[in-house]
Residue frames as a rotation matrix with the C-alpha (Angstrom) as fourth column:
MET 1
0.242 -0.857 -0.455 -21.94
-0.930 -0.071 -0.361 -7.12
0.277 0.511 -0.814 -1.48
THR 2
0.088 -0.220 0.971 -21.95
-0.659 0.719 0.223 -10.46
-0.747 -0.660 -0.082 0.36
GLY 3
0.344 -0.015 0.939 -20.48
0.366 0.923 -0.119 -13.22
-0.865 0.384 0.324 -1.79
SER 4
0.985 0.042 -0.166 -19.30
-0.122 -0.506 -0.854 -10.74
-0.120 0.862 -0.493 -4.39
VAL 5
0.388 -0.899 0.204 -15.95
0.883 0.299 -0.363 -10.71
0.265 0.320 0.909 -6.12
LEU 6
0.894 -0.266 -0.361 -13.44
-0.090 -0.895 0.437 -8.19
-0.440 -0.358 -0.824 -4.78
VAL 7
0.648 -0.691 0.320 -10.56
0.623 0.239 -0.745 -7.49
0.438 0.683 0.585 -7.13
VAL 8
0.454 -0.624 -0.637 -7.33
0.419 -0.482 0.770 -6.19
-0.787 -0.616 0.043 -5.63
ALA 9
0.984 0.042 0.176 -6.31
0.175 -0.459 -0.871 -3.54
0.044 0.888 -0.459 -8.11
SER 10
0.407 -0.912 -0.049 -2.58
-0.783 -0.376 0.496 -4.20
-0.471 -0.163 -0.867 -8.22
SER 11
0.817 -0.263 -0.513 -0.07
-0.181 0.727 -0.662 -6.23
0.548 0.634 0.546 -10.18
ASN 12
-0.165 -0.881 0.443 2.44
-0.783 -0.156 -0.602 -5.97
0.599 -0.446 -0.665 -7.29
ALA 13
0.057 0.182 -0.982 2.79
0.154 0.970 0.188 -9.45
0.986 -0.162 0.027 -5.74
GLY 14
-0.821 -0.433 -0.372 3.91
0.432 -0.045 -0.901 -8.02
0.373 -0.900 0.224 -2.39
LYS 15
-0.759 0.613 0.221 0.89
-0.651 -0.725 -0.223 -5.74
0.023 -0.313 0.949 -2.12
LEU 16
0.019 0.800 -0.599 -1.44
-0.613 0.483 0.625 -8.53
0.790 0.355 0.500 -3.18
ALA 17
-0.277 -0.197 -0.940 -0.09
0.457 0.834 -0.309 -10.84
0.845 -0.516 -0.141 -0.46
GLU 18
-0.992 -0.098 -0.077 -0.50
0.116 -0.494 -0.862 -8.13
0.046 -0.864 0.502 2.19
PHE 19
-0.486 0.874 0.019 -4.07
-0.853 -0.479 0.206 -7.41
0.189 0.084 0.978 1.13
GLN 20
0.043 0.497 -0.867 -5.01
-0.226 0.850 0.476 -11.08
0.973 0.175 0.149 1.10
GLY 21
-0.617 -0.345 -0.707 -3.66
0.578 0.412 -0.705 -11.38
0.534 -0.844 -0.055 4.64
LEU 22
-0.960 0.271 0.072 -5.58
-0.263 -0.781 -0.567 -8.30
-0.098 -0.563 0.821 5.80
LEU 23
-0.251 0.926 -0.282 -8.82
-0.853 -0.074 0.516 -9.41
0.457 0.370 0.809 4.17
GLN 24
-0.057 0.194 -0.979 -8.60
0.103 0.977 0.187 -12.95
0.993 -0.090 -0.076 5.51
GLU 25
-0.784 -0.338 -0.521 -7.84
0.527 0.080 -0.846 -11.71
0.328 -0.938 0.115 9.02
ASP 26
-0.941 0.276 -0.197 -10.39
-0.103 -0.786 -0.610 -8.92
-0.324 -0.553 0.767 9.28
LEU 27
-0.327 0.870 -0.368 -13.40
-0.928 -0.220 0.302 -10.08
0.182 0.440 0.879 7.27
PRO 28
0.238 0.493 0.837 -15.77
-0.650 0.721 -0.240 -13.00
-0.722 -0.487 0.492 7.96
PRO 29
-0.705 -0.523 0.479 -14.82
-0.061 0.718 0.694 -16.28
-0.707 0.460 -0.538 6.21
GLY 30
-0.528 0.460 0.714 -16.40
0.823 0.484 0.297 -16.53
-0.209 0.744 -0.634 2.77
ALA 31
0.125 0.615 -0.778 -17.64
0.353 -0.761 -0.545 -12.94
-0.927 -0.206 -0.313 2.92
VAL 32
0.674 0.021 -0.738 -15.97
-0.582 -0.600 -0.549 -12.07
-0.454 0.800 -0.392 -0.36
ASP 33
0.708 -0.441 0.551 -14.12
0.627 0.751 -0.206 -13.81
-0.323 0.491 0.809 -3.20
VAL 34
0.516 -0.605 -0.607 -10.76
-0.337 -0.794 0.505 -12.00
-0.788 -0.056 -0.614 -3.39
ARG 35
0.670 -0.278 0.688 -9.09
0.702 0.540 -0.465 -12.04
-0.242 0.795 0.557 -6.80
PRO 36
-0.320 -0.846 -0.426 -6.00
0.492 -0.533 0.688 -10.38
-0.810 0.011 0.587 -8.28
GLN 37
0.210 0.282 -0.936 -6.16
-0.546 -0.761 -0.351 -7.73
-0.811 0.585 -0.006 -10.97
PRO 38
0.803 0.136 0.581 -6.48
0.323 0.719 -0.616 -9.41
-0.501 0.682 0.533 -14.39
ALA 39
-0.311 -0.937 0.156 -3.42
0.586 -0.060 0.808 -9.47
-0.748 0.343 0.568 -16.62
GLY 40
-0.465 0.040 0.884 -3.41
0.846 -0.273 0.458 -6.75
0.260 0.961 0.093 -19.24
VAL 41
0.709 0.695 0.120 -5.22
0.606 -0.687 0.400 -4.14
0.361 -0.211 -0.909 -17.14
THR 42
-0.449 -0.871 -0.200 -2.98
0.881 -0.396 -0.258 -1.09
0.146 -0.292 0.945 -16.72
VAL 43
0.736 0.671 -0.088 -3.76
0.671 -0.708 0.220 2.26
0.085 -0.221 -0.972 -15.18
ALA 44
-0.146 -0.760 0.634 -1.79
0.483 -0.614 -0.625 5.48
0.863 0.215 0.457 -15.62
GLU 45
0.205 0.143 -0.968 -1.07
0.972 -0.145 0.185 6.95
-0.114 -0.979 -0.169 -12.19
THR 46
-0.346 -0.288 0.893 -1.58
0.613 -0.790 -0.017 10.59
0.711 0.541 0.450 -13.10
GLY 47
0.703 0.688 -0.180 -3.07
0.560 -0.380 0.736 11.78
0.438 -0.618 -0.653 -9.81
ALA 48
0.283 -0.566 0.774 -1.54
-0.323 -0.816 -0.479 14.62
0.903 -0.115 -0.414 -7.81
ASP 49
-0.255 -0.356 0.899 -1.46
-0.965 0.038 -0.259 12.62
0.058 -0.934 -0.353 -4.57
PHE 50
-0.969 -0.211 0.129 -1.78
-0.228 0.964 -0.140 9.10
-0.095 -0.165 -0.982 -3.17
LEU 51
-0.359 0.908 0.217 -5.56
0.068 0.258 -0.964 9.22
-0.931 -0.332 -0.154 -2.75
ALA 52
0.266 0.437 -0.859 -6.14
-0.793 -0.408 -0.453 10.48
-0.549 0.802 0.238 -6.29
ASN 53
-0.496 -0.536 -0.684 -4.04
-0.828 0.528 0.187 7.62
0.261 0.659 -0.705 -7.69
ALA 54
-0.912 0.215 0.348 -5.82
0.000 0.851 -0.525 5.03
-0.409 -0.479 -0.777 -5.54
CYS 55
0.021 0.988 -0.154 -9.18
-0.197 -0.147 -0.969 6.29
-0.980 0.051 0.192 -6.81
LEU 56
0.057 -0.079 -0.995 -7.98
-0.985 -0.169 -0.043 6.20
-0.165 0.982 -0.088 -10.44
LYS 57
-0.824 -0.473 -0.313 -6.86
-0.519 0.851 0.080 2.58
0.228 0.228 -0.946 -10.08
ALA 58
-0.720 0.609 0.334 -9.96
0.097 0.564 -0.820 1.41
-0.687 -0.558 -0.465 -8.20
THR 59
0.177 0.833 -0.524 -12.29
-0.499 -0.382 -0.778 3.02
-0.848 0.399 0.348 -10.74
ALA 60
-0.101 -0.286 -0.953 -10.46
-0.993 0.086 0.080 1.66
0.059 0.954 -0.293 -13.78
VAL 61
-0.942 -0.310 -0.128 -10.20
-0.300 0.950 -0.089 -1.90
0.149 -0.046 -0.988 -12.45
ALA 62
-0.490 0.843 0.221 -13.82
-0.006 0.250 -0.968 -1.94
-0.872 -0.476 -0.117 -11.27
ARG 63
0.300 0.621 -0.725 -15.04
-0.729 -0.340 -0.593 -0.87
-0.615 0.706 0.351 -14.69
ALA 64
-0.334 -0.526 -0.782 -12.75
-0.910 0.397 0.122 -3.36
0.246 0.752 -0.611 -16.46
THR 65
-0.971 -0.124 -0.205 -13.90
-0.065 0.960 -0.273 -6.29
0.230 -0.252 -0.940 -14.32
VAL 66
-0.084 0.975 0.208 -17.45
-0.457 -0.223 0.861 -5.15
0.886 -0.022 0.464 -13.46
ALA 67
0.304 0.087 -0.949 -16.63
0.714 0.638 0.288 -6.08
0.630 -0.765 0.132 -9.87
TRP 68
0.997 -0.073 -0.015 -15.84
-0.037 -0.660 0.750 -4.32
-0.065 -0.748 -0.661 -6.62
ALA 69
0.389 -0.918 0.070 -12.21
0.529 0.161 -0.833 -3.18
0.754 0.361 0.549 -6.68
LEU 70
0.914 -0.214 -0.344 -9.86
0.236 -0.408 0.882 -2.25
-0.329 -0.888 -0.322 -3.85
ALA 71
0.475 -0.769 0.427 -6.84
0.522 -0.144 -0.841 -0.15
0.708 0.622 0.333 -4.80
ASP 72
0.683 -0.326 -0.654 -4.03
0.494 -0.453 0.742 1.48
-0.538 -0.830 -0.149 -2.93
ASP 73
0.543 -0.712 0.446 -1.35
0.210 -0.399 -0.893 3.98
0.813 0.578 -0.067 -3.70
SER 74
0.878 -0.315 -0.360 1.58
0.392 0.041 0.919 4.02
-0.275 -0.948 0.159 -1.33
GLY 75
0.497 -0.778 0.385 4.88
0.271 -0.282 -0.920 5.74
0.825 0.561 0.070 -1.09
LEU 76
0.192 -0.602 -0.775 7.83
0.976 0.035 0.214 6.76
-0.101 -0.798 0.594 1.02
CYS 77
0.736 0.070 0.673 8.15
0.202 -0.972 -0.121 10.43
0.646 0.225 -0.729 1.92
VAL 78
0.089 -0.825 -0.558 11.57
0.985 0.156 -0.072 11.46
0.147 -0.544 0.826 3.22
ASN 79
0.770 0.340 -0.541 11.74
0.500 -0.847 0.181 14.80
-0.396 -0.409 -0.822 5.02
ALA 80
-0.009 -0.880 -0.475 15.30
0.102 -0.474 0.875 15.68
-0.995 -0.041 0.094 3.99
LEU 81
-0.824 -0.249 0.509 14.34
0.491 0.135 0.861 15.14
-0.283 0.959 0.011 0.34
GLY 82
-0.801 0.543 -0.253 11.32
-0.569 -0.822 0.037 17.42
-0.188 0.173 0.967 0.47
GLY 83
0.125 0.912 0.390 8.93
-0.669 0.368 -0.645 14.47
-0.732 -0.180 0.657 0.58
ARG 84
0.238 -0.110 -0.965 10.52
-0.868 0.421 -0.262 12.52
0.435 0.900 0.005 -2.27
PRO 85
-0.994 -0.047 0.095 10.18
0.087 0.159 0.984 9.93
-0.061 0.986 -0.154 -3.66
GLY 86
-0.519 0.844 -0.138 6.50
-0.566 -0.460 -0.684 10.29
-0.641 -0.277 0.716 -2.64
ILE 87
0.526 0.844 0.109 4.02
-0.431 0.375 -0.821 9.34
-0.733 0.384 0.561 -5.34
HIS 88
0.552 -0.412 -0.725 6.97
-0.744 0.149 -0.651 8.41
0.376 0.899 -0.224 -7.57
SER 89
0.180 -0.535 0.825 8.29
-0.810 0.395 0.433 5.79
-0.558 -0.746 -0.363 -5.11
ALA 90
0.488 0.075 0.870 7.71
0.174 0.968 -0.181 2.83
-0.855 0.240 0.459 -7.43
ARG 91
0.858 -0.129 0.497 9.22
0.493 -0.066 -0.868 4.71
0.145 0.989 0.007 -10.37
TYR 92
0.808 -0.567 -0.156 12.27
-0.367 -0.694 0.619 6.15
-0.460 -0.443 -0.769 -8.59
ALA 93
-0.410 -0.875 -0.259 14.49
-0.837 0.247 0.488 3.62
-0.363 0.417 -0.833 -10.38
PRO 94
-0.220 0.361 -0.906 13.92
-0.789 0.480 0.383 0.50
0.573 0.800 0.179 -12.54
ASP 95
0.170 0.274 -0.946 13.98
0.223 0.925 0.308 -2.05
0.960 -0.264 0.096 -9.68
ASN 96
0.935 0.306 -0.179 13.97
0.218 -0.099 0.971 -2.38
0.279 -0.947 -0.159 -5.89
ALA 97
0.315 -0.895 -0.317 17.74
0.913 0.194 0.359 -2.61
-0.260 -0.402 0.878 -5.52
ARG 98
-0.516 -0.553 0.654 18.38
0.748 -0.663 0.030 0.49
0.417 0.505 0.756 -7.58
ARG 99
0.420 0.704 0.572 15.56
0.166 -0.680 0.715 2.40
0.892 -0.205 -0.402 -5.85
MET 100
0.898 -0.123 -0.423 17.21
0.431 0.046 0.901 1.74
-0.092 -0.991 0.095 -2.49
GLU 101
-0.084 -0.991 0.107 20.65
0.985 -0.066 0.159 2.62
-0.151 0.118 0.981 -3.90
ARG 102
-0.244 0.044 0.969 19.37
0.492 -0.855 0.162 5.94
0.836 0.516 0.187 -5.21
LEU 103
0.777 0.603 0.182 17.66
0.124 -0.430 0.894 6.76
0.618 -0.672 -0.409 -1.91
LEU 104
0.665 -0.588 -0.460 20.81
0.667 0.192 0.720 6.01
-0.335 -0.786 0.520 0.10
ALA 105
-0.312 -0.805 0.505 22.96
0.937 -0.348 0.024 8.03
0.157 0.481 0.863 -2.29
GLU 106
0.012 0.391 0.920 20.66
0.279 -0.885 0.373 11.05
0.960 0.253 -0.120 -2.02
LEU 107
0.922 0.371 0.114 20.70
-0.022 -0.244 0.969 10.82
0.387 -0.896 -0.217 1.78
ALA 108
0.238 -0.912 -0.333 24.49
0.849 0.362 -0.385 10.44
0.472 -0.191 0.861 2.06
GLY 109
-0.741 -0.659 0.131 25.70
0.480 -0.656 -0.582 12.78
0.469 -0.369 0.802 4.80
CYS 110
-0.095 0.793 0.601 22.19
-0.312 -0.598 0.739 13.77
0.945 -0.117 0.304 5.93
GLN 111
-0.965 -0.183 0.190 21.63
-0.222 0.170 -0.960 13.89
0.143 -0.968 -0.205 9.68
ASP 112
-0.259 0.950 0.176 17.85
-0.730 -0.073 -0.679 14.04
-0.632 -0.305 0.712 9.34
ARG 113
-0.947 -0.060 -0.314 16.76
-0.257 0.728 0.635 10.63
0.191 0.683 -0.705 8.07
SER 114
-0.545 0.815 0.195 13.15
-0.087 0.177 -0.980 10.86
-0.834 -0.551 -0.025 9.30
ALA 115
-0.884 0.282 -0.373 10.52
-0.367 0.076 0.927 9.56
0.290 0.956 0.037 6.91
ARG 116
-0.302 0.831 0.468 6.99
-0.490 0.286 -0.823 8.31
-0.818 -0.478 0.321 6.69
PHE 117
-0.970 0.174 0.172 5.22
0.244 0.610 0.754 5.70
0.027 0.773 -0.634 4.61
ILE 118
-0.465 0.861 -0.204 1.74
-0.638 -0.486 -0.598 6.66
-0.614 -0.148 0.775 3.41
THR 119
-0.900 0.318 0.298 -1.02
0.433 0.723 0.538 4.44
-0.044 0.614 -0.788 2.01
ALA 120
-0.480 0.846 -0.234 -4.29
-0.770 -0.534 -0.350 5.64
-0.420 0.012 0.907 0.53
LEU 121
-0.847 0.289 0.446 -7.01
0.370 0.923 0.104 3.06
-0.382 0.253 -0.889 -0.12
ALA 122
-0.482 0.765 -0.428 -10.04
-0.834 -0.550 -0.044 3.35
-0.269 0.336 0.903 -2.36
LEU 123
-0.667 0.402 0.627 -12.90
0.343 0.913 -0.220 0.90
-0.661 0.069 -0.747 -2.81
ALA 124
-0.714 0.410 -0.567 -14.87
-0.687 -0.564 0.458 1.23
-0.132 0.716 0.685 -6.04
ARG 125
0.140 0.852 0.504 -18.28
-0.345 0.519 -0.782 -0.21
-0.928 -0.065 0.366 -6.86
PRO 126
-0.133 -0.191 0.973 -18.63
0.666 0.710 0.230 -2.32
-0.734 0.678 0.033 -10.03
ASP 127
0.750 0.438 0.496 -19.76
0.661 -0.481 -0.575 0.81
-0.014 0.759 -0.651 -11.92
GLY 128
-0.062 -0.904 0.423 -16.50
0.755 -0.320 -0.572 2.54
0.652 0.284 0.703 -11.00
SER 129
0.451 0.260 0.854 -17.89
-0.255 -0.879 0.402 4.98
0.855 -0.400 -0.330 -8.45
ILE 130
-0.630 -0.771 -0.087 -15.89
-0.061 0.161 -0.985 5.31
0.774 -0.616 -0.149 -5.24
ALA 131
0.437 0.822 -0.365 -17.62
0.261 0.273 0.926 3.87
0.861 -0.500 -0.096 -2.18
LEU 132
0.948 -0.165 -0.271 -14.95
0.260 -0.083 0.962 4.20
-0.181 -0.983 -0.036 0.53
THR 133
0.366 -0.907 0.209 -11.52
0.006 -0.223 -0.975 5.73
0.931 0.358 -0.076 1.10
SER 134
0.974 -0.161 -0.160 -8.99
0.167 0.033 0.985 5.58
-0.154 -0.986 0.059 3.92
GLN 135
0.448 -0.887 0.111 -5.41
-0.289 -0.262 -0.921 6.62
0.846 0.380 -0.374 4.60
GLY 136
0.942 -0.229 -0.244 -2.71
0.322 0.424 0.847 5.28
-0.091 -0.876 0.473 6.91
VAL 137
0.545 -0.797 0.262 0.71
-0.497 -0.558 -0.664 6.59
0.675 0.232 -0.700 7.92
SER 138
0.806 -0.432 -0.406 3.76
0.592 0.604 0.533 4.96
0.015 -0.670 0.742 9.54
HIS 139
0.809 -0.546 0.218 6.59
-0.532 -0.838 -0.124 7.09
0.250 -0.016 -0.968 10.91
GLY 140
0.776 -0.628 0.062 10.21
0.519 0.691 0.502 5.98
-0.358 -0.358 0.863 11.05
HIS 141
0.490 -0.637 -0.595 13.60
-0.635 -0.728 0.257 6.75
-0.597 0.252 -0.762 9.60
ILE 142
0.887 -0.194 -0.419 15.86
-0.293 0.465 -0.835 5.57
0.357 0.864 0.356 6.81
LEU 143
0.733 -0.648 0.206 18.69
0.211 0.505 0.837 3.24
-0.647 -0.570 0.507 7.74
GLU 144
0.196 -0.759 -0.620 22.17
-0.793 -0.495 0.355 3.56
-0.577 0.422 -0.699 6.27
ALA 145
-0.803 -0.367 -0.470 22.01
-0.576 0.683 0.450 0.00
0.156 0.631 -0.760 4.91
PRO 146
0.113 0.914 -0.389 19.22
-0.664 0.360 0.655 -2.55
0.739 0.184 0.648 4.31
ILE 147
-0.838 -0.268 0.475 18.28
-0.537 0.556 -0.634 -4.85
-0.094 -0.787 -0.610 7.21
GLY 148
-0.158 0.802 0.576 15.96
-0.383 0.488 -0.784 -7.87
-0.910 -0.344 0.230 6.98
GLU 149
-0.950 -0.251 0.185 14.84
0.017 0.552 0.834 -10.31
-0.312 0.795 -0.520 4.33
GLY 150
-0.301 0.923 0.239 11.06
0.838 0.376 -0.396 -9.86
-0.455 0.081 -0.887 4.33
GLY 151
0.236 0.532 -0.813 8.70
0.109 -0.846 -0.522 -7.31
-0.965 0.034 -0.258 2.87
PHE 152
0.168 -0.173 0.970 9.25
0.984 0.091 -0.154 -5.59
-0.062 0.981 0.186 -0.46
GLY 153
0.709 0.112 0.697 10.19
0.354 -0.910 -0.214 -2.23
0.610 0.398 -0.685 -1.90
TYR 154
-0.002 -0.708 0.706 11.91
-0.381 -0.652 -0.655 0.07
0.924 -0.270 -0.269 0.59
ASP 155
0.862 0.505 -0.041 11.02
-0.154 0.338 0.928 -2.14
0.482 -0.794 0.369 3.59
PRO 156
0.449 -0.726 -0.520 14.65
0.832 0.552 -0.052 -3.12
0.325 -0.410 0.852 4.41
LEU 157
-0.552 -0.694 0.462 15.58
0.511 -0.719 -0.470 0.57
0.659 -0.024 0.752 4.79
PHE 158
-0.022 0.653 0.757 12.58
-0.367 -0.710 0.601 1.71
0.930 -0.264 0.255 6.86
TRP 159
-0.733 -0.347 -0.585 13.24
0.418 0.449 -0.790 1.49
0.537 -0.823 -0.184 10.60
VAL 160
0.326 0.877 0.352 10.37
-0.023 -0.365 0.931 1.82
0.945 -0.311 -0.099 13.09
PRO 161
-0.596 -0.698 0.397 11.86
-0.381 -0.189 -0.905 2.95
0.707 -0.690 -0.154 16.42
ALA 162
0.025 0.691 0.722 8.71
-0.996 -0.044 0.076 2.07
0.084 -0.721 0.688 18.40
VAL 163
0.942 0.332 -0.056 9.20
-0.333 0.943 -0.002 -1.59
0.052 0.021 0.998 17.45
GLY 164
0.208 -0.952 0.223 12.98
-0.634 0.042 0.772 -1.69
-0.745 -0.302 -0.595 17.06
LEU 165
-0.131 -0.177 0.975 12.74
0.528 0.820 0.220 -3.39
-0.839 0.544 -0.014 13.68
SER 166
-0.833 -0.013 -0.554 12.79
-0.463 -0.531 0.710 -2.55
-0.303 0.848 0.436 10.00
PHE 167
0.240 0.949 -0.206 9.65
-0.912 0.148 -0.382 -3.36
-0.332 0.279 0.901 8.01
ALA 168
0.202 -0.224 -0.953 11.65
-0.686 0.662 -0.301 -6.19
0.699 0.715 -0.020 6.39
GLN 169
-0.845 -0.526 -0.096 12.32
-0.276 0.583 -0.764 -7.75
0.458 -0.619 -0.638 9.81
MET 170
-0.460 0.735 0.499 8.70
-0.824 -0.144 -0.548 -7.72
-0.331 -0.663 0.671 10.96
THR 171
-0.799 0.382 0.465 6.41
0.404 0.913 -0.056 -10.73
-0.446 0.143 -0.884 10.95
PRO 172
-0.624 0.625 0.469 3.22
0.420 -0.239 0.876 -10.33
0.659 0.743 -0.113 8.87
PRO 173
0.372 0.808 -0.458 1.12
0.871 -0.132 0.474 -9.62
0.323 -0.575 -0.752 12.01
GLN 174
-0.089 -0.485 -0.870 3.63
0.694 -0.657 0.295 -6.97
-0.715 -0.577 0.395 13.14
LYS 175
-0.937 -0.275 0.213 3.60
0.337 -0.562 0.755 -5.39
-0.088 0.780 0.620 9.69
ARG 176
-0.205 0.941 0.269 -0.20
0.662 -0.069 0.747 -5.31
0.721 0.330 -0.609 9.69
ARG 177
0.459 0.397 -0.795 -0.21
0.884 -0.288 0.367 -3.64
-0.083 -0.872 -0.483 13.10
HIS 178
0.116 -0.555 -0.824 2.53
0.407 -0.730 0.549 -1.09
-0.906 -0.399 0.141 12.52
GLY 179
-0.718 -0.463 0.519 2.54
0.625 -0.099 0.775 -0.68
-0.307 0.881 0.361 8.74
HIS 180
-0.785 0.367 -0.499 0.87
-0.435 -0.900 0.022 2.07
-0.441 0.235 0.866 6.75
ARG 181
-0.648 0.555 -0.523 -1.18
-0.397 0.340 0.853 -0.40
0.651 0.759 0.000 4.68
GLY 182
-0.537 0.421 -0.730 -2.50
0.706 0.699 -0.116 -2.19
0.461 -0.578 -0.673 7.77
ARG 183
-0.711 0.246 -0.659 -3.42
0.380 -0.653 -0.655 1.13
-0.591 -0.716 0.371 9.39
ALA 184
-0.761 0.462 -0.456 -5.21
-0.647 -0.596 0.476 2.32
-0.051 0.657 0.752 6.27
PHE 185
-0.551 0.560 -0.619 -7.10
-0.006 0.739 0.674 -0.97
0.835 0.375 -0.404 6.09
ALA 186
-0.678 0.283 -0.678 -8.05
0.735 0.241 -0.634 -0.70
-0.016 -0.928 -0.371 9.78
GLY 187
-0.755 0.389 -0.528 -9.71
-0.206 -0.905 -0.373 2.63
-0.623 -0.173 0.763 8.97
LEU 188
-0.573 0.511 -0.640 -11.60
-0.760 -0.041 0.648 1.06
0.305 0.859 0.412 6.07
GLN 189
-0.926 0.042 -0.376 -12.54
0.064 0.997 -0.047 -2.25
0.373 -0.068 -0.925 7.70
PRO 190
-0.685 0.721 -0.106 -15.61
0.209 0.054 -0.976 -1.21
-0.698 -0.691 -0.188 9.77
GLN 191
-0.073 0.659 -0.749 -17.26
-0.738 -0.540 -0.404 0.41
-0.671 0.523 0.526 6.74
LEU 192
-0.566 -0.204 -0.799 -16.26
-0.746 0.538 0.391 -2.50
0.350 0.818 -0.457 4.52
THR 193
-0.969 0.240 -0.065 -17.82
0.242 0.850 -0.468 -4.95
-0.057 -0.469 -0.881 6.95
ALA 194
-0.350 0.885 -0.308 -21.01
-0.127 -0.370 -0.920 -2.87
-0.928 -0.283 0.242 6.95
LEU 195
-0.151 0.253 -0.956 -21.12
-0.975 -0.198 0.101 -3.11
-0.163 0.947 0.277 3.15
LEU 196
-0.802 -0.239 -0.548 -20.58
-0.381 0.911 0.160 -6.85
0.461 0.337 -0.821 3.30
HIS 197
-0.625 0.593 -0.507 -23.30
0.750 0.637 -0.180 -7.34
0.216 -0.493 -0.843 5.92
PRO 198
-0.757 0.369 0.540 -25.87
-0.252 -0.926 0.280 -4.56
0.603 0.076 0.794 5.46
C-alpha cells in the first residue's frame, strides 16, 4: 500500500480535518496520499450499527475511487434516552444548532446525563473488501448548555470529567487522546502501519 491513495470516506469537513491530523501524526511522512471523498459520491447509511455503516461507506467509496478508503460512523449515545440519538446522530435535526437544541430539550429535567461517543472505523481495499476495522468509545456527560468554540457536532455539549473540558474546549492533541475517533484510530494504527510497510 506504500505510496497509495487513501480516500477519507466522508463529506464532513470536521471529520476530514480530524482524520488528516491523525494520519499525519501517526503514519510515516509520505506513506500515503490522503484525499477527501470525491464530490457526488453518496452512501445510504442503512446499517444496523456504527460498524455496519462504516463498512458500507468504506466499501462504496473504495469501489467508486478504485483506491483504499477509510470510513467512520460515529454517534452520541445518551443513557437516559435509551441510547439515542445513536446511529441517527447526524440526522437528529437539520443542522448542528437544532440537533443540540433537540438533545437539550429531551434531557430537560433528567438527572442522569451520562453519555458516550462511539466511533467505528473501516478500511476498505480498492476492490471494496474490508481489510481492517476498529472501534473507540469516550465516556462523559451532557452539559446543560454548550461550552467551547472548537470541534463540531455535539462537541460543545459533551463534557469529559477526566479532563475537565468539553470536546469543544480541547486542543486537537487532547481531542485525539481522549476522543472516540482518536481511540478508534489508535486501535487501527498498528495494523495500518503494517499494511503500509509490509
